[in-house]
C-alpha positions in Angstrom: -15.1 -22.0 21.5 -16.5 -24.2 18.3 -19.6 -22.0 18.5 -17.1 -18.7 18.3 -15.5 -20.2 15.1 -18.8 -21.2 13.1 -19.8 -17.5 13.9 -16.7 -16.3 12.3 -16.9 -18.7 9.4 -20.4 -17.7 8.8 -19.5 -13.9 8.6 -16.7 -14.8 6.3 -18.7 -17.0 3.8 -21.7 -14.5 4.2 -19.9 -11.0 3.3 -17.4 -12.4 0.6 -15.0 -9.7 1.2 -12.1 -8.6 3.1 -12.8 -8.0 6.8 -10.6 -6.7 9.4 -10.6 -8.5 13.1 -12.6 -5.4 14.2 -15.3 -6.1 11.1 -15.7 -9.6 12.4 -15.8 -8.5 16.1 -18.6 -6.3 15.3 -20.6 -8.8 13.2 -20.5 -11.6 15.5 -20.6 -9.7 18.5 -17.3 -11.2 20.0 -15.4 -8.5 22.0 -11.8 -10.6 22.2 -9.9 -9.6 19.3 -7.3 -11.9 20.6 -9.7 -15.2 20.0 -10.8 -13.9 16.8 -7.3 -13.8 15.7 -6.8 -17.3 17.1 -9.8 -18.7 15.0 -8.4 -17.0 12.0 -5.2 -18.7 12.5 -7.0 -22.3 13.2 -9.5 -21.7 10.4 -6.7 -20.9 7.9 -4.9 -24.1 8.4 -8.0 -26.1 8.6 -8.9 -24.9 5.1 -5.4 -25.3 4.2 -5.2 -29.0 5.1 -8.4 -29.9 3.9 -9.0 -31.1 0.5 -11.3 -28.0 -0.4 -12.0 -25.8 -3.0 -12.2 -22.9 -0.3 -9.5 -21.0 1.7 -9.3 -18.3 4.0 -6.9 -15.6 2.8 -5.1 -12.7 4.6 -4.3 -9.3 2.7 -2.7 -7.0 5.4 -4.8 -7.0 8.5 -8.0 -8.4 6.6 -9.6 -12.0 6.0 -11.8 -13.4 3.3 -12.9 -16.6 2.7 -12.5 -17.3 -1.1 -12.1 -19.9 -4.0 -8.8 -21.3 -4.5 -7.0 -20.1 -7.5 -6.9 -23.6 -9.0 -10.6 -23.9 -9.2 -11.3 -20.3 -10.7 -11.6 -21.7 -14.2 -15.0 -23.2 -13.0 -16.5 -19.8 -12.4 -15.4 -18.4 -15.8 -18.8 -18.8 -17.5 -20.6 -17.1 -14.4 -18.2 -14.1 -14.3 -18.6 -13.8 -18.2 -22.6 -13.6 -17.7 -22.0 -10.3 -15.7 -24.3 -7.5 -15.1 -21.8 -5.6 -17.2 -20.6 -5.7 -20.8 -16.9 -5.4 -21.3 -17.3 -1.9 -22.6 -19.3 -0.8 -19.3 -16.7 -2.7 -17.4 -13.8 -0.5 -19.2 -15.7 2.5 -18.8 -16.1 1.8 -14.8 -12.3 1.0 -14.8 -11.4 4.7 -16.3 -13.7 6.1 -13.7 -12.0 4.1 -11.1 -8.6 5.0 -12.2 -9.2 8.6 -12.7 -11.8 9.5 -9.8 -13.0 11.8 -9.1 -13.4 12.8 -12.8 -15.6 14.9 -15.1 -18.1 13.0 -17.1 -17.1 15.3 -20.0 -13.7 13.5 -19.7 -15.0 10.1 -19.5 -17.3 10.8 -22.7 -14.0 12.6 -24.5 -11.9 9.5 -23.9 -14.8 6.7 -24.5 -17.0 8.1 -26.9 -20.8 8.9 -26.8 -21.5 5.5 -25.6 -20.1 6.1 -22.4 -23.3 8.1 -21.4 -24.8 4.8 -21.5 -22.4 3.2 -19.5 -22.6 5.9 -16.8 -26.3 5.6 -16.6 -26.0 2.1 -16.2 -23.5 2.2 -13.7 -25.5 4.8 -11.8 -28.5 2.6 -11.7 -26.5 -0.3 -10.3 -25.2 2.1 -7.8 -21.5 1.6 -8.4 -20.9 5.5 -9.3 -22.6 8.7 -7.9 -22.1 12.0 -9.6 -22.7 15.7 -8.8 -23.2 18.6 -10.7 -20.1 20.5 -11.7 -20.7 23.4 -13.9 -22.2 22.1 -17.2 -21.2 18.6 -16.7 -21.0 16.2 -13.7 -18.5 14.9 -11.1 -18.1 11.0 -11.1 -16.8 8.9 -8.4 -17.2 5.2 -7.3 -19.4 4.1 -4.4 -19.3 2.1 -1.5 -21.3 -0.9 -3.2 -18.5 -1.0 -6.1 -15.7 -1.4 -3.5 -17.9 -4.3 -2.0 -19.0 -5.9 -4.9 -15.4 -6.0 -6.3 -13.6 -6.8 -3.2 -11.4 -3.7 -3.2 -10.3 -1.9 -0.2 -10.8 1.9 -0.9 -7.6 3.2 -0.1 -5.5 0.3 -1.7 -7.3 1.3 -5.4 -4.7 3.6 -6.2 -1.9 1.2 -5.4 -3.6 -1.5 -7.4 -3.6 0.6 -10.1 -0.1 1.8 -10.3 1.0 -1.7 -9.7 -0.6 -3.0 -12.7 0.8 0.2 -14.6 4.3 -1.1 -13.6 3.7 -4.8 -15.0 2.4 -3.0 -18.2 5.5 -1.0 -18.5 7.7 -4.2 -17.7 6.4 -6.3 -20.4 6.1 -3.1 -22.9 9.8 -2.1 -22.3 
């Protein structure tokens, strides 16, 4: 059982994103979902009782090994030095929120520098586009979801939660 636990822990560490029991089963080659669930429960308890900067969190039916909230400040500088500058991040957020969205609309909302942002995001494979008349139709890729640890079908829900909180603070 210790070998299975080590495999599950290694998969969680290596992927750095939310995984379902089925994903973990496929990646480890362990068929028993019940064994994996028990191991995840044990690992969560183990990390919870340790004096560690790491924890395993559960979101719905998915699990992730991550840094505890109280240690996030240590990575702030690393995150500031990201591949994406703030304007490009804002353009990406707008694309993710409105997707699928016409490039012409993004440029209208963000200005002509959005062309540079879109080219950079396309080069990093965070977005893809298809010809749509005289413009392009843009949407995020699976790499975007993996890189930012977002579950595809939960993206719109996260945006609506953010909008609700924003409305509460304004009104």
